[in-house]
N, C-alpha and C positions, 0 to 999 in steps of 0.2 A: 395481074397482081401489082405490076408496076403502077398502072393508072389508079388502082385502088389505094395504093400507098400515098400517091401524090394527092388524092382526094382527101384522105384523112389529114395529111399535113396542112393542106389548104384550109380545111374546116377548122383545125386547131388554131391556125394563124388568124382566121377570121374571128374566132372567139376572143382572142387576145385584144383585138381592137374594137370589140363591141362597146358601145357607150354604156355609161352607168345606168342602172334602172332609173326610170323617170322620177321616182320618189327622191332618189339621191341627187339627181341632176338639179332639181329645183329647190333642194333643202338648204336653208329653211325658207319657206314661202309664206310664213305667218309667224305670229309671236310664239316664242318658246318659254315655257314655264321653268324657272330655275328654283327648285326646292332646296333651301338651305335648312338643314335639319337642326339648327340651333337658333336661339333668339338673336336679335340685333346686338351688335357690340362685341361679340366674340371674334376670334381669328377666322373661323369659317366664314362668318358674315363679311368681315373685312376683305378677305381674299375673293369671295364670290362677287361682291359688288364691284371691286376694282377691275377684275378680269372680265366679267361679263358685260360691263359697260363698254369696254373696248371691243369685245366680240360683236356687240350690237352695231358699233361703228363699222366694223370690218364686213359684216354680212348684210347690213342695211335692214335688218329685222330686229324687233324688240326681243330682248331676253329679260323677262319680267321676274324680279326677285320675289319669292314667296317664303317667308320665314315660318317654319313649322317646328318649333322647338318642343322639347319635352322628352322624358324617359331616355336620356342620353342618346338622342337621335333616333330612337325607335319609331316615334310617331311619323316623322317625315319620311323615314326609310320605308315604312309600310305603304305610305301613299305612293311613293315612286315604284315600289315593287309591283303594285297592283294597277299601275297606269299603262296605257297602250304603249307598245314597243315601237313607236314611230319617230322617235327623236324629238318630240315636242314636250317631253317632260324629262328634265335632267336633274341630277342630285349633286349637291356639294356636301361632302361628308369627309370626316377625318379617319385616322387610324382607330378611332373609337368604334368604327363600323366592325372591324375584325375583333376588337376586344369584347364587344357585346356578345359574340358567339360563345365566349367562354365564361361570361359573368352571369348570364341569364339562363335559367333552366329551359325556358321556352320563348322563342321569338315567333312573330307572326309572318316570318319570311326566312329564307335561307340566304345567309350572308354571301356565300360563294355561288349559289345556283340562280338566284333571282335577279342578279345585277351583272352588267357588263362594265368593266372599267374603261374609261375613255383616256384619261391621263391624270397624273399628279399635277397639281397647280402650284404648290409651294411647299417648301420644307418648313416645318414648325420648330422653333427653338423655344424652350421653356425658360422662365425666369422665376427664381425663388424670391418672393418678396414678403415683407412683414409690415404690419400696421405700425406707424411711428410710435405709438404708445408702448409697444413691446420693447423692453429694455435690452435690445441686442443691436449691434452695429455690423456684425459679420456672421458668417456661417458657423465659425467655431463657437461664438457666444450663443447662437441659437441652439446648437447641439448641447452645450453645457446646461443651458436653462431648461431644455426639454428633458434632459436626464435628471435634473434636480427636481423638476415638477412633472413627473409622469402623469399623463392623462389630463393635464390642465390646459395645454395649448390647443386651440381649436383652429383647424384649417378648412378652407372652403374649396369646393371643386365644382366643375361644370356639370356634375351628375355622376351617378354611380357608373363606373367603368370607363369614364372619359379619360382622355390623356391627362387631364388635370388631376384626376383622382389617382390613377396608377402611378404617375410620375412621383407624386409625394409619398404614396404608400410604399413604393420601391425604395425611395431614399430613406424613409423612416426605418424600413426593415434592414437595410444595409448598415445604417448608423446605430441600430438598436434603440430606436426611440418609440415612445408610446404617446401618440397624439389623437385627438378626437376629430373625426371626419364629419363635415356637414355638406351634403350635396345640394346644389341649386340647379335651376333649369337652364343652364348654359353659362358660358364664360362671362358674358356681360353682367347678368345678375350676381354671379359669384364675386366679380370684381367690385361691384357696387356695395355688396355686403361687407367686403373687407374694408373698403374706404370708410364705411359707416361705423366700423368698429364692432360689427356683429361677430366677426371672426378675427383671428390674429395673424394668420399666415396663409400663403397660397403659392403653389408652384404651377403657374399657368403660362400659356404661350405669350411671348412678348407682344404680339400683335393685339391681343385682347387687353393687355395691361399698359400699353404704350402711353396713352394719355395720362393715366394715374402716375406712372413713373416720371414722366416729364414734369408734371405739376407738383411732384413731391408728396403726393397723398399716400404713397406707399414707398417703402425703403427696399431697394434691390440689394440682395446679398449673394446671389449666385446664379449662373446660367447652367442649363441642363446638358451641356456638351462636355467633351473631354478637354477642350481648350477654350480660352476666352474668345468672344466674338468681337469683330472689328467695330460694331456699332456701340458697344459698351466695354471698351478696353480696361476700364478700372474695376469692373465687376468680375470677381473670380469665377472660375469654373467650379461647379459643385464638386468635381473630382479632386479639387485641391484640398477639400476638407472631408470628403467622403470618397476615399480612394476607389477607383474602378467604376464610378457612377457615370453613365451616359445614357440619355433617353430622349431622342429627338423623334419627331413624327412628321406626318404630311397631311395636307388637305388635297382632296382629289375630286374628280368629276366622274359620275356614273350615269348610266342609263338603264332602263329595264332590260332584263335578259331577253334575247330574241330581236333586239333592234338590229336592222340590217347593217352589215359590216360597212357598206358603202357610206351610210349615214354616220356611223361611228368615225370612220376615217375623215369624212368631211368636217365633222365637229372637232376632231383632234387637230386637223390642219388649221382651223380657225383659232383654236386655243393656243397652238404653237406660235402663231403670228402675234396673238395678243400678248403672250408671255415674253416674246422677244422685243416688244415695243419698249423703247427706253423709258417712256413715261410710266408705264405699268411696272416695269422692273424696278425703277427707283422708288416708287410708292411702296411696293412690297418690301424691298430690301431695307428701306428706312425703318421698318418695323420688325426687322429680322425675320421676315417671311420671304425667304429666298425663292425666286422663281424656279420652278422645277417641272420640266416637260418630259414626258415619256411617250413612246408609241403604245398603242393599246396592248400589244403583246408584252412589252416590258412591264407595263403597269399590272397586267394580269399575273405575271410571275412575282412581282413585288407583293401583291395582295396575298398570294398563297404563302410566300415566305414569312410575311408579317403575321399571317393567321397562326402559323406555328410558333413564331416568336412570342406573340401575345399570350398564347396558351401557357407558356413557361413563365412569363412575367406575372400573370395573374396568380399562378401558384406560388411563385417566390415572394410576391408582395403580400400575399394573404388577403388581397382585396376581394370583397364579396359584395353582392347587392344587399343593401340594408333592408 
């Protein structure tokens, strides 16, 4: 019995020091496809390009960006869900991913079952902006004008169910406003439409609006946090004129469900190193896209909690697919 016990213990000890599977040991040994599920120019695209350029340097392999925008991220998400679970197709997607589950009657994939979360990449902070032609200089004036002209102010979004859609819909519901929603195929196109005067307002991530804000092509009047952000100290928090409002989000990295844990952990470690790089951190933080790393387990828990949160937000906001 004693020798048998020692044999079992020795076997278990041996298992603990076994090397990683060959696939994980050499991962990545070829180019990795990074599917960003929104068009170029939006915050998902900004984060994905900055972070994965550094991951390429760290791993010595190419991480090739492939923008597959449309349908609030559904087109790109479906591509990833149906890709081989080998670590060579990864997805950059935002909290829109969990929102879609509650906004669309049918998706061609299961938000929770068909993907494995690797890590969050950045926290997204939204900015409420208006076209300069709109006669408002602050949040209080926008609320007053919208109440005076119900159904006349048109706001853009990055697509039905996107963070950009829900953030504005929630603010409008909390403030008792009636505005017109026009969805575009991503934050980039929505921002371009706003600058062109096709729409009058937008509540989008600062990363996607950064260039327009700095150039003065749009007027910032509020941030979607409960407190002001250090990068824009003169811009009030929306909570200052819509009490109780706070709506931040994240950009994250996913792989198809069934991807070996060893590969997920290897990718997570490379992303952690990239996000800790001072150059990457400064580029992201400059656009209020705060670096945000989690373990796969922490991210999985966050996905599940946000899944429940967005179910409530969708109901409260009254947001629906047009």
